[in-house]
One Martini backbone bead per residue (centre of mass of N, CA, C, O) as a GRO file, in nm:
protein
  288
    1MET     BB    1  -0.647  -0.132   0.091
    2LEU     BB    2  -0.652  -0.461  -0.048
    3ARG     BB    3  -0.471  -0.738  -0.138
    4PHE     BB    4  -0.552  -0.999  -0.363
    5SER     BB    5  -0.553  -1.347  -0.456
    6VAL     BB    6  -0.616  -1.493  -0.742
    7PRO     BB    7  -0.520  -1.794  -0.676
    8TYR     BB    8  -0.710  -1.838  -0.449
    9VAL     BB    9  -0.972  -1.837  -0.606
   10TRP     BB   10  -0.883  -2.075  -0.786
   11THR     BB   11  -0.850  -2.280  -0.560
   12LEU     BB   12  -1.138  -2.282  -0.462
   13THR     BB   13  -1.265  -2.371  -0.725
   14GLU     BB   14  -1.116  -2.647  -0.741
   15ALA     BB   15  -1.237  -2.756  -0.473
   16LEU     BB   16  -1.533  -2.752  -0.572
   17VAL     BB   17  -1.497  -2.937  -0.819
   18ALA     BB   18  -1.400  -3.182  -0.659
   19LEU     BB   19  -1.668  -3.218  -0.508
   20GLN     BB   20  -1.841  -3.265  -0.770
   21SER     BB   21  -1.680  -3.539  -0.853
   22ILE     BB   22  -1.832  -3.696  -0.667
   23LYS     BB   23  -1.957  -4.031  -0.649
   24GLN     BB   24  -2.155  -4.276  -0.650
   25GLY     BB   25  -1.979  -4.528  -0.459
   26ASP     BB   26  -1.756  -4.400  -0.317
   27ILE     BB   27  -1.495  -4.415  -0.128
   28LEU     BB   28  -1.396  -4.224   0.130
   29SER     BB   29  -1.080  -4.255   0.107
   30SER     BB   30  -1.077  -4.149  -0.205
   31GLN     BB   31  -1.200  -3.837  -0.090
   32LEU     BB   32  -1.068  -3.694   0.153
   33PHE     BB   33  -0.902  -3.471   0.031
   34ALA     BB   34  -1.137  -3.317  -0.106
   35ILE     BB   35  -1.303  -3.275   0.149
   36PHE     BB   36  -1.089  -3.133   0.335
   37ASN     BB   37  -1.003  -2.911   0.139
   38GLY     BB   38  -1.282  -2.783   0.088
   39GLU     BB   39  -1.353  -2.720   0.383
   40ASN     BB   40  -1.097  -2.544   0.453
   41LEU     BB   41  -1.131  -2.329   0.225
   42LEU     BB   42  -1.420  -2.244   0.299
   43HIS     BB   43  -1.360  -2.147   0.583
   44GLN     BB   44  -1.153  -1.932   0.507
   45PHE     BB   45  -1.337  -1.763   0.319
   46LEU     BB   46  -1.561  -1.700   0.549
   47TYR     BB   47  -1.350  -1.623   0.813
   48GLN     BB   48  -1.030  -1.536   0.700
   49SER     BB   49  -1.052  -1.367   0.464
   50LEU     BB   50  -1.081  -1.072   0.277
   51TRP     BB   51  -1.387  -1.128   0.204
   52LYS     BB   52  -1.558  -1.144   0.471
   53GLU     BB   53  -1.657  -0.834   0.482
   54ASN     BB   54  -1.808  -0.854   0.171
   55LEU     BB   55  -2.007  -1.053   0.228
   56ARG     BB   56  -2.365  -1.120   0.195
   57VAL     BB   57  -2.528  -1.393   0.052
   58CYS     BB   58  -2.309  -1.652   0.099
   59ILE     BB   59  -2.291  -1.740   0.390
   60GLN     BB   60  -2.519  -1.933   0.442
   61PRO     BB   61  -2.462  -2.135   0.211
   62GLY     BB   62  -2.173  -2.191   0.320
   63VAL     BB   63  -2.253  -2.324   0.589
   64GLU     BB   64  -2.424  -2.544   0.470
   65LEU     BB   65  -2.200  -2.674   0.314
   66GLU     BB   66  -2.005  -2.737   0.536
   67ASN     BB   67  -2.201  -2.934   0.684
   68ALA     BB   68  -2.235  -3.126   0.438
   69ILE     BB   69  -1.932  -3.215   0.429
   70LYS     BB   70  -1.923  -3.335   0.721
   71ASN     BB   71  -2.153  -3.558   0.655
   72LEU     BB   72  -1.953  -3.750   0.488
   73TYR     BB   73  -1.776  -3.832   0.785
   74ILE     BB   74  -2.023  -3.787   0.980
   75GLY     BB   75  -2.243  -3.930   1.170
   76ASP     BB   76  -2.528  -3.924   1.350
   77ASP     BB   77  -2.344  -4.007   1.621
   78GLY     BB   78  -2.068  -3.821   1.579
   79ASN     BB   79  -1.901  -4.027   1.420
   80PRO     BB   80  -1.678  -4.155   1.224
   81VAL     BB   81  -1.662  -4.277   0.928
   82LYS     BB   82  -1.565  -4.531   0.758
   83SER     BB   83  -1.320  -4.533   0.511
   84ASP     BB   84  -1.438  -4.812   0.368
   85ASP     BB   85  -1.692  -4.668   0.304
   86GLU     BB   86  -1.949  -4.561   0.157
   87ILE     BB   87  -2.100  -4.291   0.038
   88ALA     BB   88  -2.378  -4.154   0.110
   89SER     BB   89  -2.610  -4.076  -0.113
   90TRP     BB   90  -2.776  -3.857   0.053
   91ARG     BB   91  -2.520  -3.694   0.138
   92LEU     BB   92  -2.422  -3.635  -0.149
   93ALA     BB   93  -2.680  -3.495  -0.253
   94MET     BB   94  -2.680  -3.264  -0.046
   95MET     BB   95  -2.396  -3.143  -0.098
   96GLN     BB   96  -2.453  -3.082  -0.409
   97GLN     BB   97  -2.689  -2.892  -0.359
   98LYS     BB   98  -2.518  -2.686  -0.176
   99LEU     BB   99  -2.315  -2.628  -0.387
  100THR     BB  100  -2.488  -2.508  -0.611
  101ALA     BB  101  -2.596  -2.278  -0.439
  102PHE     BB  102  -2.332  -2.147  -0.375
  103LYS     BB  103  -2.222  -2.093  -0.666
  104ASN     BB  104  -2.442  -1.903  -0.752
  105VAL     BB  105  -2.407  -1.693  -0.527
  106LEU     BB  106  -2.105  -1.637  -0.568
  107GLU     BB  107  -2.122  -1.532  -0.857
  108ALA     BB  108  -2.295  -1.288  -0.780
  109GLU     BB  109  -2.091  -1.169  -0.574
  110PHE     BB  110  -1.854  -1.122  -0.780
  111MET     BB  111  -2.015  -0.945  -0.984
  112THR     BB  112  -2.048  -0.704  -0.742
  113ALA     BB  113  -1.764  -0.670  -0.687
  114ALA     BB  114  -1.493  -0.433  -0.600
  115THR     BB  115  -1.310  -0.505  -0.869
  116TYR     BB  116  -0.971  -0.428  -1.001
  117LEU     BB  117  -0.760  -0.329  -1.271
  118VAL     BB  118  -0.432  -0.217  -1.282
  119ILE     BB  119  -0.285  -0.027  -1.506
  120PRO     BB  120  -0.056   0.103  -1.672
  121ARG     BB  121   0.167   0.409  -1.629
  122ARG     BB  122   0.364   0.525  -1.858
  123GLY     BB  123   0.594   0.286  -1.765
  124TYR     BB  124   0.512   0.237  -1.482
  125ASP     BB  125   0.531   0.038  -1.219
  126ILE     BB  126   0.276  -0.055  -1.023
  127ALA     BB  127   0.414  -0.172  -0.774
  128THR     BB  128   0.576   0.081  -0.721
  129LEU     BB  129   0.351   0.295  -0.693
  130ILE     BB  130   0.205   0.143  -0.451
  131ASP     BB  131   0.471   0.045  -0.255
  132ALA     BB  132   0.748   0.230  -0.386
  133ALA     BB  133   0.788   0.541  -0.503
  134GLU     BB  134   1.068   0.636  -0.387
  135VAL     BB  135   1.247   0.485  -0.614
  136ILE     BB  136   1.231   0.719  -0.831
  137PHE     BB  137   1.417   0.845  -0.642
  138PRO     BB  138   1.683   0.918  -0.489
  139PRO     BB  139   1.836   0.719  -0.247
  140GLY     BB  140   1.908   0.967  -0.047
  141LEU     BB  141   1.642   1.100   0.040
  142VAL     BB  142   1.531   0.924   0.279
  143GLU     BB  143   1.802   0.951   0.443
  144LYS     BB  144   1.770   1.276   0.470
  145ILE     BB  145   1.424   1.254   0.440
  146SER     BB  146   1.207   1.044   0.594
  147GLU     BB  147   0.915   1.204   0.580
  148ILE     BB  148   0.872   1.172   0.258
  149LYS     BB  149   0.752   0.883   0.208
  150TYR     BB  150   0.453   0.919   0.240
  151ASP     BB  151   0.396   1.116  -0.010
  152LEU     BB  152   0.524   0.945  -0.230
  153ARG     BB  153   0.334   0.694  -0.191
  154GLU     BB  154   0.068   0.844  -0.233
  155ALA     BB  155   0.126   0.946  -0.515
  156GLY     BB  156   0.165   0.670  -0.647
  157LYS     BB  157  -0.120   0.567  -0.591
  158CYS     BB  158  -0.272   0.794  -0.745
  159ILE     BB  159  -0.157   0.730  -1.020
  160ALA     BB  160  -0.245   0.428  -1.038
  161PHE     BB  161  -0.566   0.538  -0.978
  162ASP     BB  162  -0.621   0.815  -1.135
  163LEU     BB  163  -0.536   1.054  -0.908
  164GLY     BB  164  -0.420   1.345  -0.993
  165THR     BB  165  -0.482   1.565  -0.774
  166ALA     BB  166  -0.391   1.399  -0.534
  167ALA     BB  167  -0.099   1.377  -0.640
  168GLY     BB  168  -0.034   1.681  -0.643
  169PHE     BB  169  -0.042   1.728  -0.341
  170HIS     BB  170   0.175   1.519  -0.254
  171LEU     BB  171   0.407   1.639  -0.424
  172MET     BB  172   0.397   1.925  -0.295
  173ARG     BB  173   0.457   1.825  -0.005
  174ALA     BB  174   0.731   1.697  -0.077
  175LEU     BB  175   0.867   1.950  -0.187
  176GLU     BB  176   0.852   2.123   0.073
  177THR     BB  177   1.018   1.939   0.244
  178VAL     BB  178   1.282   1.987   0.073
  179ILE     BB  179   1.290   2.296   0.080
  180LYS     BB  180   1.344   2.320   0.381
  181ALA     BB  181   1.615   2.172   0.375
  182TYR     BB  182   1.747   2.365   0.167
  183TRP     BB  183   1.716   2.624   0.321
  184ASN     BB  184   1.899   2.535   0.564
  185ALA     BB  185   2.150   2.493   0.379
  186VAL     BB  186   2.153   2.805   0.224
  187MET     BB  187   2.053   3.022   0.463
  188GLU     BB  188   2.206   3.009   0.740
  189GLY     BB  189   1.945   3.016   0.954
  190ALA     BB  190   1.712   3.132   0.834
  191PRO     BB  191   1.405   3.199   0.853
  192LEU     BB  192   1.128   3.110   0.752
  193PRO     BB  193   0.880   3.202   0.584
  194THR     BB  194   0.582   3.334   0.675
  195ASN     BB  195   0.496   3.270   0.376
  196ARG     BB  196   0.463   2.920   0.278
  197ASN     BB  197   0.523   2.956  -0.035
  198LEU     BB  198   0.678   2.916  -0.328
  199GLY     BB  199   0.720   3.221  -0.391
  200ALA     BB  200   0.867   3.293  -0.125
  201TYR     BB  201   1.113   3.112  -0.140
  202ILE     BB  202   1.216   3.218  -0.410
  203ARG     BB  203   1.242   3.523  -0.336
  204GLU     BB  204   1.435   3.505  -0.085
  205MET     BB  205   1.664   3.357  -0.232
  206GLU     BB  206   1.715   3.569  -0.437
  207ASP     BB  207   1.760   3.820  -0.254
  208ALA     BB  208   2.003   3.642  -0.104
  209HIS     BB  209   2.174   3.491  -0.315
  210ARG     BB  210   2.046   3.196  -0.292
  211GLY     BB  211   2.090   2.928  -0.457
  212ASP     BB  212   2.034   2.761  -0.727
  213SER     BB  213   1.933   2.848  -1.038
  214LYS     BB  214   1.807   2.578  -1.126
  215VAL     BB  215   1.629   2.541  -0.887
  216LEU     BB  216   1.463   2.805  -0.909
  217GLY     BB  217   1.360   2.759  -1.201
  218CYS     BB  218   1.213   2.502  -1.138
  219LEU     BB  219   1.022   2.615  -0.916
  220ARG     BB  220   0.894   2.831  -1.102
  221GLN     BB  221   0.766   2.625  -1.299
  222ILE     BB  222   0.593   2.484  -1.089
  223LYS     BB  223   0.433   2.739  -1.002
  224ASP     BB  224   0.317   2.813  -1.287
  225LEU     BB  225   0.209   2.520  -1.397
  226HIS     BB  226   0.093   2.387  -1.096
  227ARG     BB  227   0.032   2.534  -0.831
  228ASN     BB  228  -0.189   2.738  -0.937
  229GLU     BB  229  -0.379   2.506  -1.020
  230LEU     BB  230  -0.436   2.360  -0.741
  231ILE     BB  231  -0.570   2.609  -0.574
  232HIS     BB  232  -0.807   2.555  -0.770
  233PRO     BB  233  -1.119   2.394  -0.749
  234GLU     BB  234  -1.178   2.387  -1.069
  235GLU     BB  235  -0.916   2.235  -1.086
  236LYS     BB  236  -0.762   1.960  -1.269
  237LEU     BB  237  -0.575   1.651  -1.268
  238ASP     BB  238  -0.454   1.454  -1.482
  239LEU     BB  239  -0.249   1.208  -1.549
  240ASP     BB  240  -0.038   1.364  -1.729
  241GLN     BB  241  -0.002   1.592  -1.524
  242ALA     BB  242   0.095   1.420  -1.284
  243ILE     BB  243   0.342   1.310  -1.431
  244ALA     BB  244   0.478   1.581  -1.493
  245LEU     BB  245   0.506   1.661  -1.202
  246LEU     BB  246   0.681   1.423  -1.114
  247GLY     BB  247   0.927   1.503  -1.297
  248ILE     BB  248   0.980   1.801  -1.196
  249VAL     BB  249   1.011   1.729  -0.897
  250GLN     BB  250   1.247   1.543  -0.941
  251SER     BB  251   1.442   1.743  -1.049
  252ALA     BB  252   1.446   1.937  -0.809
  253ILE     BB  253   1.543   1.723  -0.597
  254VAL     BB  254   1.813   1.652  -0.725
  255PHE     BB  255   1.931   1.940  -0.686
  256MET     BB  256   1.888   1.981  -0.388
  257LEU     BB  257   2.026   1.723  -0.262
  258VAL     BB  258   2.322   1.824  -0.291
  259ALA     BB  259   2.293   2.047  -0.049
  260ILE     BB  260   2.201   1.829   0.143
  261PRO     BB  261   2.285   1.695   0.422
  262GLU     BB  262   2.377   1.452   0.610
  263PRO     BB  263   2.286   1.290   0.858
  264PRO     BB  264   2.358   1.236   1.168
  265THR     BB  265   2.531   1.028   1.341
  266PRO     BB  266   2.564   0.880   1.643
  267GLU     BB  267   2.868   0.956   1.653
  268THR     BB  268   2.825   1.265   1.600
  269ASN     BB  269   2.639   1.325   1.839
  270SER     BB  270   2.837   1.247   2.064
  271VAL     BB  271   3.041   1.466   1.998
  272ILE     BB  272   2.861   1.710   2.019
  273GLU     BB  273   2.773   1.659   2.311
  274ALA     BB  274   3.063   1.669   2.427
  275LEU     BB  275   3.129   1.964   2.335
  276ALA     BB  276   2.872   2.097   2.476
  277ALA     BB  277   2.959   2.014   2.733
  278PRO     BB  278   3.049   2.105   3.034
  279ALA     BB  279   3.314   2.141   3.201
  280GLU     BB  280   3.481   2.001   3.446
  281VAL     BB  281   3.518   2.136   3.765
  282LYS     BB  282   3.785   2.144   3.967
  283SER     BB  283   3.873   2.162   4.289
  284LEU     BB  284   4.069   2.293   4.495
  285PRO     BB  285   4.278   2.268   4.731
  286GLU     BB  286   4.302   2.322   5.044
  287ALA     BB  287   4.454   2.524   5.250
  288VAL     BB  288   4.678   2.473   5.522
   0.00000   0.00000   0.00000
């Protein structure tokens, strides 16, 4: 998925309109900006823009138009036309003919292009959902658990593009990442459950009387209302269900994050390594 600039397309259109406004009898110097600007933007569109991989039928008409634009200021001998000369009427007619053909084909190309407008999702900012969904969560989350950023961003994109079930999977993956960190913080080194599903985490923490009751209650609600739905292929999450899951996952993460310690700083690691290193044993001097 690539983001394209709507003003860029508008700028290209304006450049083509400027070329169309050149009239018979115009002096070349008076139209040089329109000519060079149109040629440059057309070349970028055909060969350097995000659209270049998706153009199908307008490439050849575009190349022919680009050559016709060049012919406005390059003579038959290959040398530049004098800037104070009139633009040759037959060259101008040829360029405008190629321009009309290109515009017709380009319009048809744009009409079939897979372009969409992403609409707001229940008050969430679209740019945030697509580019930085992690900011919906507490600021310390990514600092403590950096690997969670991928699933949070993918979940945000899925909600933005109305892919509820896919958003649900990424949110549950993100939740499990935080649960593992929470487990390590409250279970004092106990190994992770052999069967790493949400129910096993909840059950073993309850049996060990570890973990905050609000956290466990929130996780159980997620398990009962959402997790069990996601594991069945015939079930699907719509947009409202995905946003509801986002909200409750956010709540669970907020409570768990309190118990998860800050990652060690480089200075802390250096101290730990120094303390863990075996002490240097100096040999005693030999007896004389």
